[in-house]
C-alpha positions in Angstrom: -0.1 -0.1 0.2 3.0 2.2 0.6 3.6 4.0 -2.2 5.6 6.8 -3.1 4.8 10.0 -1.3 4.4 13.5 -3.0 4.5 16.8 -0.6 4.1 20.3 -1.1 6.7 23.2 -0.5 5.2 25.3 2.3 8.0 27.7 1.8 11.1 28.3 0.1 13.5 27.6 3.3 11.7 24.7 4.2 9.1 21.5 4.1 6.4 19.9 6.1 6.8 16.3 6.2 5.4 13.9 8.5 7.1 11.0 9.8 7.6 8.0 8.2 5.4 6.1 10.9 2.8 9.0 10.7 2.3 8.0 7.4 2.3 4.2 7.7 -0.6 4.7 10.2 -2.5 6.8 8.1 -2.3 4.5 5.3 -2.8 1.3 7.3 -5.9 2.8 9.3 -7.4 3.7 6.0 -6.5 0.2 4.6 -8.5 -1.0 7.4 -11.5 1.0 7.2 -11.9 0.3 3.7 -12.0 -3.6 4.0 -14.3 -3.1 6.6 -17.0 -1.2 4.5 -16.8 -3.9 1.8 -19.2 -5.7 4.0 -21.4 -2.6 4.6 -22.0 -1.2 1.0 -23.6 -3.3 -1.9 -22.0 -0.8 -4.7 -18.4 0.0 -3.7 -16.6 0.4 -1.0 -14.6 3.7 0.6 -13.7 4.0 4.9 -15.8 7.1 5.8 -13.6 8.9 8.1 -13.3 12.7 10.5 -11.0 14.0 8.2 -12.5 16.0 5.3 -8.9 16.0 3.1 -8.3 12.0 3.5 -7.4 10.1 0.9 -9.3 6.9 1.2 -8.9 3.9 -0.7 -11.8 2.7 -2.9 -12.5 -0.9 -4.7 -15.9 -1.4 -7.0 -18.2 -4.2 -5.0 -21.6 -4.2 -6.9 -24.2 -6.6 -5.3 -25.4 -9.6 -6.9 -28.8 -8.2 -6.7 -28.1 -4.8 -8.8 -26.4 -7.4 -11.3 -29.3 -9.7 -10.9 -32.1 -6.6 -11.4 -30.0 -5.4 -14.5 -30.4 -8.5 -16.3 -34.4 -8.8 -15.6 -35.0 -5.0 -16.7 -33.2 -6.1 -19.8 -35.3 -9.1 -20.5 -38.5 -7.3 -19.9 -37.8 -4.9 -22.4 -41.0 -3.5 -24.0 -39.6 -2.6 -27.8 -40.7 0.1 -30.0 -41.5 -0.6 -33.6 -38.4 -0.4 -36.4 -37.0 2.6 -37.4 -38.5 4.0 -41.2 -35.3 4.8 -42.8 -32.4 2.6 -43.1 -29.4 4.3 -41.4 -29.1 5.8 -37.6 -30.7 9.5 -38.0 -33.8 8.3 -36.3 -31.2 7.3 -33.2 -30.0 3.5 -32.3 -31.8 1.6 -35.0 -33.6 -1.5 -33.2 -31.8 -4.6 -34.9 -28.6 -4.2 -33.7 -29.9 -2.1 -30.3 -31.6 -6.1 -30.3 -28.9 -8.0 -30.7 -26.7 -5.6 -28.6 -29.1 -5.9 -25.8 -29.5 -10.1 -26.2 -25.6 -10.1 -25.5 -25.9 -7.9 -22.5 -28.6 -9.7 -21.0 -26.8 -13.1 -21.8 -23.2 -13.5 -22.6 -21.8 -9.6 -20.5 -20.1 -10.4 -17.5 -19.2 -7.3 -15.4 -17.3 -8.4 -12.7 -14.7 -8.4 -15.6 -14.8 -4.7 -15.9 -14.9 -4.4 -12.1 -12.0 -6.6 -11.7 -10.4 -4.4 -14.4 -11.0 -1.8 -12.5 -9.9 -3.3 -9.1 -6.4 -4.0 -10.3 -6.2 -0.2 -10.6 -5.2 1.9 -7.1 -8.6 4.1 -6.4 -9.1 6.4 -4.5 -12.4 8.8 -3.0 -11.7 12.1 -1.1 -13.9 14.9 -0.3 -13.8 18.7 -1.8 -16.3 21.1 -1.5 -18.9 18.6 0.0 -18.6 16.2 -2.7 -17.1 12.8 -3.0 -14.3 12.5 -5.7 -13.7 8.8 -6.8 -9.9 9.2 -8.7 -7.7 6.4 -10.5 -4.2 7.7 -8.7 -1.1 5.5 -11.0 2.2 6.4 -9.8 5.1 5.4 -12.5 8.0 4.0 -11.0 9.8 7.1 -12.7 11.1 9.5 -10.0 11.1 12.2 -13.0 7.5 11.5 -13.5 5.3 14.2 -14.6 2.1 14.8 -13.2 -0.8 15.0 -14.9 -4.8 15.1 -14.5 -7.0 13.5 -17.2 -10.6 14.0 -17.8 -13.8 12.1 -19.2 -16.7 13.3 -20.7 -20.3 11.9 -21.4 -20.8 8.8 -22.3 -17.5 8.6 -21.4 -15.6 7.5 -18.2 -12.5 6.5 -16.3 -13.2 3.7 -18.7 -11.7 5.3 -21.8 -8.7 5.6 -20.3 -7.9 1.8 -19.1 -5.7 0.7 -22.0 -3.2 4.3 -21.5 -2.4 4.0 -18.3 0.3 1.3 -18.0 2.1 3.3 -21.5 2.1 6.7 -20.0 2.5 5.9 -16.0 5.2 3.2 -17.3 6.8 3.6 -20.7 9.9 1.6 -20.2 7.9 -1.7 -19.8 5.6 -0.9 -23.0 8.5 0.0 -25.5 9.1 3.3 -25.1 11.5 5.9 -22.8 11.1 6.5 -19.5 11.7 10.1 -19.8 8.2 10.1 -21.0 6.6 8.7 -17.9 3.7 10.5 -16.3 2.0 10.0 -12.8 -1.5 9.9 -13.9 -4.5 10.9 -11.7 -7.9 10.4 -13.6 -11.0 11.4 -11.9 -14.7 10.6 -12.5 -16.6 14.2 -13.0 -19.1 15.1 -9.7 -22.3 12.9 -11.2 -20.6 10.4 -12.7 -19.6 7.2 -12.3 -18.6 7.0 -8.6 -18.5 10.5 -7.9 -21.1 11.8 -5.6 -23.7 13.7 -6.8 -23.4 17.4 -6.0 -27.0 18.3 -4.2 -27.6 21.7 -5.5 -26.8 23.8 -8.7 -23.6 25.7 -9.3 -21.6 22.3 -10.5 -20.2 24.0 -14.1 -17.0 23.2 -15.6 -15.4 26.1 -13.9 -16.5 24.9 -10.3 -15.3 21.2 -11.4 -11.9 22.9 -12.6 -11.3 24.7 -9.0 -12.1 20.9 -7.4 -9.1 19.2 -9.6 -6.9 22.2 -8.7 -7.8 21.5 -5.4 -7.5 17.4 -5.7 -3.7 17.7 -7.3 -2.8 19.9 -4.4 -4.2 17.5 -2.1 -2.0 14.7 -3.7 1.1 16.9 -2.9 1.9 17.7 -7.0 3.7 21.1 -6.9 3.8 21.1 -10.9 1.5 19.3 -13.1 -0.5 19.1 -16.8 -3.9 18.5 -17.6 -5.7 16.7 -20.6 -9.2 16.5 -21.4 -11.7 16.0 -24.0 -15.3 16.4 -24.1 -16.1 18.0 -21.2 -12.9 18.0 -20.3 -12.2 20.1 -22.8 -14.8 23.3 -21.2 -12.9 21.4 -17.7 -9.4 21.7 -18.1 -10.0 25.3 -20.4 -11.4 26.0 -17.2 -8.3 25.5 -15.4 -5.9 27.2 -17.7 -8.0 30.3 -17.0 -7.8 30.0 -13.8 -4.3 29.2 -13.6 -3.9 27.6 -10.2 -1.0 27.5 -8.3 1.4 24.5 -10.4 -0.9 24.0 -13.4 1.9 23.7 -16.0 -0.5 23.3 -19.2 -2.9 21.6 -20.5 -3.5 19.1 -23.7 -7.2 19.2 -25.5 -8.5 16.5 -28.1 -11.9 18.6 -28.2 -10.5 22.4 -28.3 -12.9 25.2 -28.4 -11.9 26.9 -31.8 -14.1 27.7 -33.4 -14.5 31.7 -34.1 -16.9 34.4 -32.9 -18.0 35.0 -36.8 -18.2 31.2 -37.4 -20.1 30.7 -34.1 -22.8 33.7 -34.9 -23.3 32.5 -38.3 -23.6 29.0 -37.3 -26.3 30.0 -34.6 -28.7 31.2 -37.2 -28.1 29.1 -39.9 -26.1 31.6 -41.9 -23.7 31.7 -44.6 -20.0 31.5 -44.6 -18.0 34.1 -43.1 -15.7 36.3 -45.2 -12.0 35.9 -45.8 -12.4 32.0 -45.0 -9.8 29.8 -46.2 -10.9 26.9 -48.4 -9.8 24.6 -44.9 -12.4 27.0 -43.1 -14.9 26.6 -44.9 -14.9 22.7 -44.9 -15.1 22.7 -41.5 -17.6 25.6 -41.0 -19.9 23.6 -43.6 -19.7 20.2 -42.1 -20.3 21.7 -38.6 -23.2 23.3 -39.9 -24.2 20.1 -41.4 -23.8 18.5 -38.3 -26.1 21.1 -36.4 -28.9 20.8 -38.9 -28.9 17.2 -39.3 -29.9 17.1 -35.4 -26.3 15.2 -34.3 -26.4 17.4 -30.9 -30.2 17.5 -30.5 -28.8 15.2 -27.0 -27.1 17.9 -26.2 -30.2 20.2 -26.2 -32.6 17.6 -24.8 -29.6 17.3 -21.6 -29.6 21.0 -21.3 -33.2 21.8 -21.1 -34.6 19.3 -19.1 -31.9 16.5 -16.9 -34.7 15.7 -15.2 -36.4 14.0 -17.7 -34.2 12.3 -19.1 -33.3 11.0 -15.7 -36.2 9.1 -15.4 -35.9 6.9 -18.3 -32.4 6.5 -17.9 -32.6 5.5 -14.5 -35.6 3.3 -14.7 -34.5 1.3 -18.1 -30.8 0.9 -19.2 -32.1 -0.2 -22.9 -33.2 3.8 -22.5 -29.7 4.2 -20.9 -27.9 2.8 -23.8 -29.9 4.3 -26.6 -29.4 7.9 -25.5 -25.6 7.0 -24.8 -25.4 5.5 -28.3 -27.4 8.6 -30.4 -23.6 10.9 -29.3 -22.3 11.1 -32.6 -18.5 9.8 -31.1 -20.6 6.2 -31.7 -21.6 7.3 -35.5 -18.9 4.4 -37.1 -19.3 2.0 -34.3 -20.7 -1.1 -35.5 -22.2 -2.3 -32.4 -19.3 -5.4 -32.2 -19.8 -6.4 -35.7 -16.6 -6.1 -36.3 -14.1 -7.0 -34.0 -11.0 -5.6 -34.5 -12.6 -2.0 -34.3 -12.0 0.0 -30.6 -13.7 0.2 -28.4 -15.0 -3.4 -28.4 -18.7 -4.3 -27.5 -17.6 -5.6 -24.1 -16.0 -1.8 -23.4 -18.9 -0.1 -24.2 -21.2 -1.9 -22.1 -18.7 -1.7 -19.3 -19.6 1.9 -19.8 -22.8 1.8 -19.9 -23.1 -0.5 -17.0 -21.2 2.0 -15.3 -23.9 4.8 -15.7 -26.7 2.2 -14.9 -25.0 1.2 -11.7 -24.3 4.0 -10.3 -27.9 5.8 -11.3 -25.9 8.8 -12.9 -28.4 9.1 -16.3 -30.0 12.7 -14.2 -27.0 13.5 -12.3 -24.7 13.4 -15.2 -27.1 14.8 -17.7 -27.4 18.1 -15.5 -23.7 18.8 -16.4 -25.1 19.9 -20.1 -28.0 22.1 -17.7 -25.2 23.9 -15.7 -23.3 24.8 -18.9 -26.4 25.9 -20.7 -25.5 28.4 -23.6 -21.4 28.0 -23.8 -20.3 25.6 -26.5 -18.1 23.6 -25.5 -16.6 24.0 -28.9 -16.6 28.1 -29.0 -14.1 30.0 -28.7 -16.3 33.2 -27.3 -17.9 30.6 -24.9 -15.1 28.8 -23.5 -13.2 32.4 -23.0 -9.8 30.8 -24.6 -8.1 33.9 -25.3 -7.9 34.5 -21.4 -5.7 31.3 -21.5 -1.7 32.2 -20.9 -0.7 29.1 -20.1 0.7 27.0 -22.9 -2.2 24.5 -25.2 -1.6 21.7 -27.0 -4.1 20.2 -29.4 -4.5 17.2 -31.2 -7.7 16.5 -33.5 -9.3 13.6 -34.5 -10.8 13.0 -38.3 -14.1 11.2 -36.5 -14.2 13.3 -34.0 -17.7 16.2 -33.9 -15.6 18.7 -36.0 -12.0 18.7 -37.7 -10.8 22.0 -36.9 -8.1 23.6 -38.9 -5.0 24.8 -36.6 -5.9 28.6 -37.9 -8.8 28.3 -35.9 -6.9 27.0 -33.1 -4.0 29.4 -33.4 -7.0 32.0 -33.1 -8.0 30.8 -30.1 -5.3 29.8 -28.1 -3.0 32.6 -28.3 0.3 30.4 -26.5 -0.7 27.1 -28.4 2.6 25.3 -28.2 1.7 21.9 -30.3 -0.7 21.2 -32.7 -2.0 18.1 -35.0 -4.1 17.0 -37.3 -4.2 12.8 -36.4 -5.3 10.9 -39.4 -7.2 8.4 -37.8 -9.1 8.0 -34.6 -12.6 9.9 -33.1 -14.1 11.6 -30.1 -13.2 8.4 -27.9 -9.5 9.1 -29.1 -7.8 7.0 -25.9 -10.1 3.8 -26.9 -10.1 3.9 -30.4 -6.6 4.9 -30.9 -4.5 4.1 -27.8 -0.8 4.3 -29.0 -1.7 7.1 -31.0 -3.2 9.0 -28.3 -0.6 8.0 -25.9 2.2 9.5 -28.4 0.6 12.8 -28.8 0.4 13.1 -25.0 4.0 12.6 -24.9 4.6 14.7 -28.0 2.7 17.3 -26.6 4.4 17.9 -23.2 7.7 17.1 -24.1 8.6 21.0 -24.1 7.2 21.6 -20.8 8.8 18.8 -18.9 11.9 20.8 -17.7 10.1 23.2 -15.6 8.2 20.5 -13.8 10.2 19.5 -10.6 8.6 17.3 -8.5 9.2 16.7 -5.4 9.3 13.5 -3.6 9.9 11.2 -0.9 9.9 7.3 -0.9 
């Protein structure tokens, strides 16, 4: 259980370090309480503590009763009639979804996903009154660069499973130890095993402040941040706020749509004058995305998240259909192509996580909190206020594929930009090796300034 501990430099003259025995006793106490809680929680285990700042070990422990209930509901699904078109323009297609649900209710095994999570060091801590679940993987490399990574909707921490090992321990995966990262991968409040906020105000800006507090609590004095989907606005907010220690960010869903383009798109207007051919192509693609209703799910959740929650809480099939309508799944084959990533089981791991944690409504509320501020809009995300270094990688099958000119217009301190040749919205899932190489390259120039103080 004892691992490398990182401490914050309290002044230029001294460090406050707990003794070795204090550290051992604190961690031993937390482990014992976590073990006891395995017997009292049907969903997961975390040790209650009087110390509000405590970092509590965590293990997933879903009850057999909950899994039986899920299968019962799947088998009792009342299906609608077939769509009247031959594509997914009306939503998840009946035959494909029925086949997926048959597999989900019979052969799918959540316990494998649970075991996969429990192989990783997971923790819980309370910040701003909400429990924050996070994976914390410390690299064996003493010079590892700490990085906090943020998922989105309909994703989760499951998106990052395949990239954790190579990022944290590149030498063990054919890479260079100089590219190592310490990884902090939290579940957004209202998502997964994190707590559900009991009141309004939990927008990306507030979550960004919580993330900064989390990194401080873990003892990091220098770190970087990465995000796509909701991770984009949250990570961008961190960069705007520029908390002590944050050295730069990487985005794979950047907010680059310029104000003139955004104004035209909002009213269905023509391409603004002076756009290059590449910029015009991007504008037209986004306009088509909007006209075809591919962002309608966002509008529904932003307007009435509680309404979404009733269906997503009562019917696992409704939840699956809602999540699969996301344009990130536009080219997903429902497992028909065994070579495709994410696989059928990986997608079901993600959907089942939402179901078991009853996150349908609480996850949708983030759209309500962010209503009117498009994650793709430079103006809405106030990118010109970001002074920290920004790195961007865009993927061709994502919801849009912005040109470098837009990225440079949005981010005044753009240190890296690349248009990847393959991959989509769930980049770490779809192209894990490419995603890994992008992060290594993007942050390489920032490593010299990140000096991490640690003790064994």
